[in-house]
N, CA, C and O of each residue as an XYZ file, in Angstrom:
292
protein
N     -33.285    -38.190     18.738
C     -33.045    -39.264     18.663
C     -34.349    -39.953     17.781
O     -35.570    -39.830     17.690
N     -33.056    -40.891     17.106
C     -33.733    -41.308     15.481
C     -33.784    -43.096     16.004
O     -32.988    -43.465     16.867
N     -34.805    -44.114     15.373
C     -34.692    -45.177     15.799
C     -34.371    -46.061     14.253
O     -34.954    -45.965     13.173
N     -33.398    -46.786     14.597
C     -32.976    -47.435     13.029
C     -32.777    -49.093     13.459
O     -32.276    -49.836     14.303
N     -33.038    -49.082     13.044
C     -34.213    -50.721     12.803
C     -33.262    -51.318     12.246
O     -33.414    -52.386     12.839
N     -32.127    -51.552     11.377
C     -30.988    -51.871     11.560
C     -30.151    -52.579     12.781
O     -29.336    -53.467     12.530
N     -30.355    -52.215     13.865
C     -30.083    -52.427     14.721
C     -31.079    -53.254     15.995
O     -30.768    -53.055     17.170
N     -31.704    -53.735     15.820
C     -32.199    -54.410     17.526
C     -31.326    -54.371     18.056
O     -30.133    -54.621     17.884
N     -32.316    -53.823     19.209
C     -31.761    -52.930     20.557
C     -32.477    -54.928     21.425
O     -33.675    -55.169     21.281
N     -31.368    -56.248     22.353
C     -31.874    -56.438     23.099
C     -31.986    -56.525     24.208
O     -31.149    -56.214     25.056
N     -33.679    -57.227     24.466
C     -34.268    -56.490     26.420
C     -33.139    -57.078     27.083
O     -32.488    -56.296     27.776
N     -32.700    -58.441     27.027
C     -31.315    -58.112     27.678
C     -30.352    -57.854     28.146
O     -29.773    -58.274     29.148
N     -30.067    -56.937     27.229
C     -28.549    -56.267     27.338
C     -28.478    -55.073     26.325
O     -27.532    -54.849     25.569
N     -29.490    -54.435     26.421
C     -30.183    -52.688     25.722
C     -28.981    -52.112     25.724
O     -28.424    -52.158     24.628
N     -28.337    -51.539     26.655
C     -27.031    -51.154     26.021
C     -25.466    -51.357     25.290
O     -24.529    -50.751     24.769
N     -25.988    -52.741     25.698
C     -25.561    -53.023     24.128
C     -22.825    -53.502     25.214
O     -21.709    -53.846     24.825
N     -23.667    -53.034     26.675
C     -21.970    -53.927     26.839
C     -21.680    -54.595     27.216
O     -20.674    -54.623     27.925
N     -22.660    -55.843     26.859
C     -22.591    -57.290     27.773
C     -21.992    -57.931     25.892
O     -21.001    -58.447     25.375
N     -23.387    -57.442     25.492
C     -21.871    -58.235     24.011
C     -20.905    -57.932     23.696
O     -20.131    -58.789     23.271
N     -20.298    -55.792     23.807
C     -19.174    -55.841     23.601
C     -17.377    -56.913     24.506
O     -16.345    -57.457     24.114
N     -18.394    -56.495     26.343
C     -18.040    -57.792     26.824
C     -17.217    -59.557     26.151
O     -16.124    -59.998     26.506
N     -18.050    -60.116     25.295
C     -18.200    -60.601     25.092
C     -17.162    -60.983     23.931
O     -16.315    -61.876     23.937
N     -17.494    -59.989     22.867
C     -16.446    -59.573     22.456
C     -15.133    -59.648     22.573
O     -14.387    -60.536     22.163
N     -14.769    -58.260     23.400
C     -13.772    -58.523     24.302
C     -12.578    -59.855     24.688
O     -11.452    -60.289     24.447
N     -14.186    -60.123     25.684
C     -12.970    -61.518     26.256
C     -13.211    -63.236     25.074
O     -12.636    -64.216     25.546
N     -13.863    -63.442     23.930
C     -13.672    -63.848     22.745
C     -12.307    -63.682     22.129
O     -11.630    -64.670     22.415
N     -11.760    -62.973     21.525
C     -11.029    -62.255     21.033
C     -10.050    -62.956     22.244
O      -9.631    -64.080     21.970
N      -9.731    -62.494     23.301
C      -8.461    -62.552     24.307
C      -8.904    -64.197     23.877
O      -8.422    -64.732     22.879
N      -9.795    -64.829     24.700
C      -9.365    -65.577     24.886
C      -9.055    -66.643     23.080
O      -8.124    -67.429     23.255
N      -9.610    -66.730     21.691
C      -9.086    -67.343     21.354
C      -7.714    -67.535     20.978
O      -7.412    -68.277     20.043
N      -6.902    -66.931     21.631
C      -5.750    -66.587     21.596
C      -4.813    -67.637     22.798
O      -3.593    -67.692     22.954
N      -5.925    -68.403     23.531
C      -4.869    -68.790     24.739
C      -5.830    -68.157     25.557
O      -6.672    -67.260     25.573
N      -4.869    -69.793     26.786
C      -5.352    -68.672     28.314
C      -4.485    -67.501     28.803
O      -3.284    -67.311     28.613
N      -5.496    -66.668     29.566
C      -4.235    -65.727     30.330
C      -4.279    -65.552     31.711
O      -4.801    -66.399     32.436
N      -3.769    -64.510     32.147
C      -4.047    -64.417     33.579
C      -5.067    -63.606     33.856
O      -5.388    -62.522     33.369
N      -5.517    -64.231     34.661
C      -7.245    -63.640     35.357
C      -5.902    -61.787     35.526
O      -6.644    -60.940     35.028
N      -5.213    -61.394     35.734
C      -4.831    -60.615     36.379
C      -4.784    -59.141     35.244
O      -5.134    -57.977     35.436
N      -4.146    -59.879     33.957
C      -3.994    -58.725     32.145
C      -6.089    -58.766     32.156
O      -6.741    -57.728     32.273
N      -6.603    -59.872     32.041
C      -7.336    -59.544     31.517
C      -8.318    -58.678     32.452
O      -8.836    -57.754     31.825
N      -8.706    -58.760     33.835
C      -9.176    -57.792     34.041
C      -8.187    -55.839     33.962
O      -8.900    -54.863     33.728
N      -6.931    -55.675     34.144
C      -6.525    -55.011     34.072
C      -6.646    -54.436     32.499
O      -6.354    -53.248     32.364
N      -7.078    -55.223     31.222
C      -7.343    -54.855     30.100
C      -9.274    -54.461     30.421
O      -9.621    -53.400     29.903
N      -9.694    -54.748     30.707
C     -11.535    -54.693     30.756
C     -11.723    -53.771     31.687
O     -12.460    -52.818     31.433
N     -10.997    -53.903     33.118
C     -10.949    -52.254     33.281
C     -10.703    -50.715     32.579
O     -11.073    -49.541     32.589
N      -9.921    -51.540     32.063
C      -9.534    -50.300     30.786
C     -10.290    -50.002     29.671
O     -10.102    -48.980     29.010
N     -11.190    -50.883     29.399
C     -11.627    -50.875     28.657
C     -13.235    -50.054     29.181
O     -14.054    -49.775     28.305
N     -13.628    -49.628     31.157
C     -14.423    -49.408     31.535
C     -15.205    -50.377     31.893
O     -16.375    -50.075     32.130
N     -14.883    -51.457     31.998
C     -15.924    -53.063     32.744
C     -15.644    -53.209     33.939
O     -14.666    -53.925     34.149
N     -16.324    -52.644     35.100
C     -15.553    -53.668     36.519
C     -15.604    -54.302     36.489
O     -16.360    -54.838     35.679
N     -14.579    -55.233     37.658
C     -14.144    -56.684     37.971
C     -15.691    -58.046     37.968
O     -15.765    -59.259     37.771
N     -16.611    -57.012     38.281
C     -17.947    -58.099     38.397
C     -18.121    -57.779     37.602
O     -17.352    -58.734     37.715
N     -18.366    -57.350     36.632
C     -18.588    -57.485     35.469
C     -18.290    -58.600     34.048
O     -18.828    -59.371     33.254
N     -17.397    -58.170     34.341
C     -16.153    -58.747     33.824
C     -16.232    -60.597     34.415
O     -16.780    -61.447     33.714
N     -15.782    -60.833     35.367
C     -16.932    -62.018     35.996
C     -17.785    -62.858     35.749
O     -17.743    -64.068     35.527
N     -18.890    -61.819     35.827
C     -19.968    -62.315     35.399
C     -20.229    -62.027     34.006
O     -20.492    -60.849     34.250
N     -20.354    -62.086     32.971
C     -20.092    -62.018     31.864
C     -19.267    -63.270     31.289
O     -19.488    -63.825     30.213
N     -17.949    -63.715     32.520
C     -17.249    -65.015     31.810
C     -18.007    -66.074     31.702
O     -18.361    -66.798     30.771
N     -18.368    -65.985     33.929
C     -18.954    -67.082     34.553
C     -20.278    -67.864     32.857
O     -20.469    -69.015     32.466
N     -20.917    -66.317     32.311
C     -22.092    -67.443     31.715
C     -20.965    -67.292     30.259
O     -20.386    -66.207     30.294
N     -20.846    -67.555     29.889
C     -19.764    -67.502     28.446
C     -18.991    -69.286     28.951
O     -18.342    -70.003     28.190
N     -19.314    -69.564     30.289
C     -18.763    -71.043     30.521
C     -16.695    -71.079     31.183
O     -16.135    -72.065     31.660
N     -15.783    -69.060     30.854
C     -14.999    -69.271     31.628
C     -14.213    -69.607     32.428
O     -13.777    -68.745     33.190
N     -13.606    -71.408     32.579
C     -12.942    -71.249     33.694
C     -11.930    -70.573     34.225
O     -10.983    -70.185     33.542
N     -12.045    -70.349     35.616
C     -10.994    -69.562     36.379
C     -10.550    -70.507     37.150
O     -11.224    -71.092     37.997
N      -9.335    -70.712     36.883
C      -8.574    -71.846     37.911
C      -7.122    -70.695     38.044
O      -6.743    -69.833     37.251
N      -6.584    -71.103     39.317
C      -5.104    -71.207     40.325
C      -3.928    -71.954     39.008
O      -3.941    -73.038     38.424
N      -3.035    -70.803     38.950
C      -1.944    -72.338     38.083
C      -1.192    -72.605     39.308
O      -1.227    -72.208     40.473
N      -0.274    -73.686     38.391
C      -0.010    -74.950     40.190
C       2.201    -73.858     40.596
O       3.103    -73.021     40.558
N       1.965    -74.252     40.697
C       3.322    -73.320     41.743
C       2.819    -72.036     42.624
O       3.465    -71.689     43.613
N       1.973    -71.545     42.333
C       2.151    -70.639     43.349
C       0.939    -70.905     44.735
O      -0.168    -71.343     44.424
N       1.247    -70.611     46.211
C       0.527    -70.776     47.363
C       0.587    -72.625     47.607
O       1.162    -73.370     46.812
N       0.057    -72.977     48.530
C       0.611    -74.313     48.801
C      -0.351    -75.131     48.106
O      -0.064    -76.095     47.397
N      -1.217    -74.806     48.286
C      -1.593    -75.612     47.244
C      -1.615    -76.255     46.212
O      -2.623    -76.890     45.902
């Protein structure tokens, strides 16, 4: 192993997966609202579980809501 001083380790995210997932969500959501199913599919394709995606989105303050026209409410 080689210690790289130029890449400090975040104690809250030592493997860096949360930072990567935040970049992914930020990149996608700056283009506008997306269907959650599409984001879940793309996130799972990158190797993240739906639980990880929802948790990071919640910490980022991403709002998830139903679109009108589906279901009775």
